[in-house]
N, CA, C and O atoms as CSV, one atom per row, in Angstrom:
chain,resi,resn,atom,element,x,y,z
A,1,THR,N,N,0.684,-1.262,0.008
A,1,THR,CA,C,-0.001,0.150,-0.107
A,1,THR,C,C,0.799,1.330,0.115
A,1,THR,O,O,1.587,1.523,1.041
A,2,GLU,N,N,0.515,2.070,-0.809
A,2,GLU,CA,C,1.272,3.649,-1.065
A,2,GLU,C,C,0.556,4.455,-0.102
A,2,GLU,O,O,-0.654,4.279,0.037
A,3,VAL,N,N,1.172,5.312,0.572
A,3,VAL,CA,C,0.522,6.398,1.240
A,3,VAL,C,C,1.134,7.698,0.695
A,3,VAL,O,O,2.303,7.814,0.327
A,4,ARG,N,N,0.203,8.657,0.691
A,4,ARG,CA,C,0.722,9.958,0.004
A,4,ARG,C,C,-0.275,11.001,0.543
A,4,ARG,O,O,-1.353,10.654,1.025
A,5,TYR,N,N,0.115,12.294,0.448
A,5,TYR,CA,C,-0.868,13.345,1.001
A,5,TYR,C,C,-1.315,14.095,-0.557
A,5,TYR,O,O,-0.504,14.527,-1.377
A,6,ASP,N,N,-2.601,14.108,-0.673
A,6,ASP,CA,C,-3.183,14.734,-1.709
A,6,ASP,C,C,-3.346,16.173,-1.566
A,6,ASP,O,O,-4.233,16.554,-0.802
A,7,GLU,N,N,-2.622,17.051,-2.188
A,7,GLU,CA,C,-3.056,18.498,-2.099
A,7,GLU,C,C,-4.365,18.859,-2.431
A,7,GLU,O,O,-5.022,19.507,-1.616
A,8,VAL,N,N,-4.918,18.480,-3.686
A,8,VAL,CA,C,-6.108,18.844,-4.169
A,8,VAL,C,C,-7.183,18.499,-3.107
A,8,VAL,O,O,-7.945,19.388,-2.727
A,9,GLU,N,N,-7.282,17.084,-2.552
A,9,GLU,CA,C,-8.198,16.666,-1.712
A,9,GLU,C,C,-7.848,17.310,-0.330
A,9,GLU,O,O,-8.807,17.678,0.348
A,10,LYS,N,N,-6.761,17.465,0.099
A,10,LYS,CA,C,-6.429,17.903,1.429
A,10,LYS,C,C,-6.459,16.771,2.398
A,10,LYS,O,O,-6.830,16.861,3.569
A,11,ARG,N,N,-6.024,15.670,1.781
A,11,ARG,CA,C,-6.397,14.420,2.967
A,11,ARG,C,C,-5.181,13.332,2.447
A,11,ARG,O,O,-4.658,13.428,1.337
A,12,VAL,N,N,-4.875,12.423,3.313
A,12,VAL,CA,C,-3.863,11.420,3.169
A,12,VAL,C,C,-4.687,10.253,2.266
A,12,VAL,O,O,-5.791,9.811,2.581
A,13,VAL,N,N,-3.930,9.859,1.099
A,13,VAL,CA,C,-4.615,8.852,0.287
A,13,VAL,C,C,-3.863,7.595,0.453
A,13,VAL,O,O,-2.642,7.609,0.608
A,14,TYR,N,N,-4.596,6.445,0.423
A,14,TYR,CA,C,-3.895,5.109,0.494
A,14,TYR,C,C,-4.345,4.400,-0.793
A,14,TYR,O,O,-5.533,4.283,-1.090
A,15,GLU,N,N,-3.296,3.917,-1.567
A,15,GLU,CA,C,-3.476,3.220,-2.917
A,15,GLU,C,C,-2.635,2.136,-3.115
A,15,GLU,O,O,-1.461,2.247,-2.759
A,16,PRO,N,N,-3.125,0.849,-3.745
A,16,PRO,CA,C,-2.282,-0.122,-3.800
A,16,PRO,C,C,-1.023,0.147,-4.797
A,16,PRO,O,O,-1.127,0.941,-5.731
A,17,VAL,N,N,0.151,-0.560,-4.534
A,17,VAL,CA,C,1.168,-0.193,-5.293
A,17,VAL,C,C,1.053,-0.967,-6.446
A,17,VAL,O,O,0.849,-2.174,-6.321
A,18,LYS,N,N,1.175,-0.352,-7.788
A,18,LYS,CA,C,1.299,-1.072,-8.961
A,18,LYS,C,C,2.626,-1.349,-9.587
A,18,LYS,O,O,3.246,-0.439,-10.138
A,19,LEU,N,N,3.099,-2.596,-9.523
A,19,LEU,CA,C,4.350,-2.923,-9.857
A,19,LEU,C,C,4.237,-3.040,-11.605
A,19,LEU,O,O,3.212,-3.431,-12.163
A,20,VAL,N,N,5.323,-2.678,-12.239
A,20,VAL,CA,C,5.561,-2.924,-13.613
A,20,VAL,C,C,5.921,-4.350,-13.813
A,20,VAL,O,O,5.145,-5.032,-14.483
A,21,GLN,N,N,6.944,-4.867,-13.347
A,21,GLN,CA,C,7.373,-6.298,-12.990
A,21,GLN,C,C,6.889,-6.747,-11.988
A,21,GLN,O,O,6.478,-6.138,-11.001
A,22,GLU,N,N,6.922,-8.210,-12.267
A,22,GLU,CA,C,6.536,-9.098,-10.947
A,22,GLU,C,C,7.857,-8.980,-9.882
A,22,GLU,O,O,9.043,-8.963,-10.210
A,23,TYR,N,N,7.421,-8.922,-8.818
A,23,TYR,CA,C,8.359,-8.876,-7.537
A,23,TYR,C,C,9.570,-10.153,-7.769
A,23,TYR,O,O,9.205,-11.308,-7.990
A,24,ARG,N,N,10.703,-9.858,-7.705
A,24,ARG,CA,C,11.819,-10.695,-7.733
A,24,ARG,C,C,12.499,-10.909,-6.589
A,24,ARG,O,O,12.908,-9.846,-6.122
A,25,GLN,N,N,12.810,-11.947,-5.891
A,25,GLN,CA,C,13.457,-12.110,-4.739
A,25,GLN,C,C,14.886,-12.638,-5.082
A,25,GLN,O,O,15.072,-13.806,-5.425
A,26,PHE,N,N,15.965,-11.639,-4.962
A,26,PHE,CA,C,17.301,-12.057,-5.263
A,26,PHE,C,C,17.944,-12.609,-3.992
A,26,PHE,O,O,17.792,-12.179,-2.849
A,27,ASP,N,N,18.696,-13.652,-4.402
A,27,ASP,CA,C,19.357,-14.477,-3.318
A,27,ASP,C,C,20.988,-14.216,-3.507
A,27,ASP,O,O,21.704,-15.160,-3.838
A,28,PHE,N,N,21.430,-13.159,-3.328
A,28,PHE,CA,C,22.917,-12.897,-3.388
A,28,PHE,C,C,23.670,-12.911,-2.042
A,28,PHE,O,O,23.084,-12.536,-1.027
A,29,MET,N,N,24.914,-13.321,-2.002
A,29,MET,CA,C,25.627,-13.320,-0.562
A,29,MET,C,C,25.702,-11.830,-0.309
A,29,MET,O,O,25.523,-10.947,-1.147
A,30,SER,N,N,26.005,-11.679,1.025
A,30,SER,CA,C,26.388,-10.212,1.451
A,30,SER,C,C,27.606,-9.959,0.788
A,30,SER,O,O,28.351,-10.882,0.457
A,31,PRO,N,N,27.865,-8.764,0.569
A,31,PRO,CA,C,29.174,-8.157,-0.127
A,31,PRO,C,C,30.400,-8.239,0.835
A,31,PRO,O,O,31.576,-8.142,0.484
A,32,TRP,N,N,29.905,-8.448,2.197
A,32,TRP,CA,C,31.107,-8.434,3.174
A,32,TRP,C,C,31.518,-10.041,3.561
A,32,TRP,O,O,32.424,-10.354,4.334
A,33,GLU,N,N,30.641,-10.963,2.843
A,33,GLU,CA,C,30.961,-12.348,2.998
A,33,GLU,C,C,31.625,-12.808,1.806
A,33,GLU,O,O,30.902,-12.909,0.815
A,34,GLY,N,N,32.907,-13.126,1.674
A,34,GLY,CA,C,33.719,-13.671,0.523
A,34,GLY,C,C,33.305,-15.108,0.158
A,34,GLY,O,O,32.645,-15.725,0.995
A,35,ALA,N,N,33.596,-15.652,-0.902
A,35,ALA,CA,C,33.407,-16.899,-1.413
A,35,ALA,C,C,34.642,-17.767,-0.743
A,35,ALA,O,O,35.739,-17.245,-0.546
A,36,GLU,N,N,34.389,-18.985,-0.450
A,36,GLU,CA,C,35.332,-19.831,0.099
A,36,GLU,C,C,36.376,-20.442,-1.127
A,36,GLU,O,O,37.485,-20.912,-0.873
A,37,TYR,N,N,35.877,-20.354,-2.302
A,37,TYR,CA,C,36.807,-20.949,-3.191
A,37,TYR,C,C,37.679,-20.121,-3.903
A,37,TYR,O,O,37.328,-18.949,-4.036
A,38,ILE,N,N,38.820,-20.507,-4.424
A,38,ILE,CA,C,39.757,-19.673,-5.286
A,38,ILE,C,C,39.544,-19.582,-6.478
A,38,ILE,O,O,39.407,-20.633,-7.103
A,39,LEU,N,N,39.456,-18.412,-7.120
A,39,LEU,CA,C,39.210,-18.317,-8.632
A,39,LEU,C,C,40.474,-18.972,-9.455
A,39,LEU,O,O,41.615,-18.808,-9.023
A,40,PRO,N,N,40.251,-19.648,-10.541
A,40,PRO,CA,C,41.520,-20.200,-11.390
A,40,PRO,C,C,42.297,-18.957,-11.812
A,40,PRO,O,O,41.706,-17.984,-12.280
A,41,GLY,N,N,43.724,-18.988,-11.634
A,41,GLY,CA,C,44.372,-17.882,-12.214
A,41,GLY,C,C,44.616,-16.554,-11.410
A,41,GLY,O,O,45.038,-15.485,-11.850
A,42,ASP,N,N,44.259,-16.866,-10.163
A,42,ASP,CA,C,44.292,-15.885,-9.030
A,42,ASP,C,C,45.650,-16.132,-8.359
A,42,ASP,O,O,45.692,-16.883,-7.384
A,43,ASP,N,N,46.776,-15.539,-8.829
A,43,ASP,CA,C,48.100,-15.978,-8.046
A,43,ASP,C,C,48.063,-15.201,-6.856
A,43,ASP,O,O,48.820,-15.720,-6.035
A,44,LYS,N,N,47.414,-14.002,-6.326
A,44,LYS,CA,C,47.535,-13.513,-5.170
A,44,LYS,C,C,46.927,-14.372,-4.079
A,44,LYS,O,O,47.388,-14.386,-2.937
A,45,ALA,N,N,45.860,-15.102,-4.467
A,45,ALA,CA,C,45.105,-16.002,-3.511
A,45,ALA,C,C,46.050,-17.203,-3.093
A,45,ALA,O,O,46.099,-17.609,-1.932
A,46,GLU,N,N,46.778,-17.726,-4.103
A,46,GLU,CA,C,47.503,-18.926,-3.996
A,46,GLU,C,C,48.593,-18.582,-3.010
A,46,GLU,O,O,48.842,-19.380,-2.106
A,47,GLY,N,N,49.276,-17.418,-3.125
A,47,GLY,CA,C,50.295,-17.051,-2.322
A,47,GLY,C,C,50.000,-16.696,-0.941
A,47,GLY,O,O,51.004,-16.607,-0.235
A,48,ALA,N,N,48.793,-16.452,-0.324
A,48,ALA,CA,C,48.356,-16.037,0.548
A,48,ALA,C,C,48.039,-17.363,1.630
A,48,ALA,O,O,47.845,-17.259,2.841
A,49,LYS,N,N,48.048,-18.474,0.916
A,49,LYS,CA,C,47.801,-19.676,1.646
A,49,LYS,C,C,49.074,-20.061,2.682
A,49,LYS,O,O,49.016,-21.070,3.383
């Protein structure tokens, strides 16, 4: 539900939200949590072992 103040009617208006696309749930890792695997060709990661 969307809430806004209508200047013409001088009142708060409650309206349903109209989504252009269907709602999508993205399941990404947090940017603060790194992957446990080492990418191929990552020489820096191999030296850190």
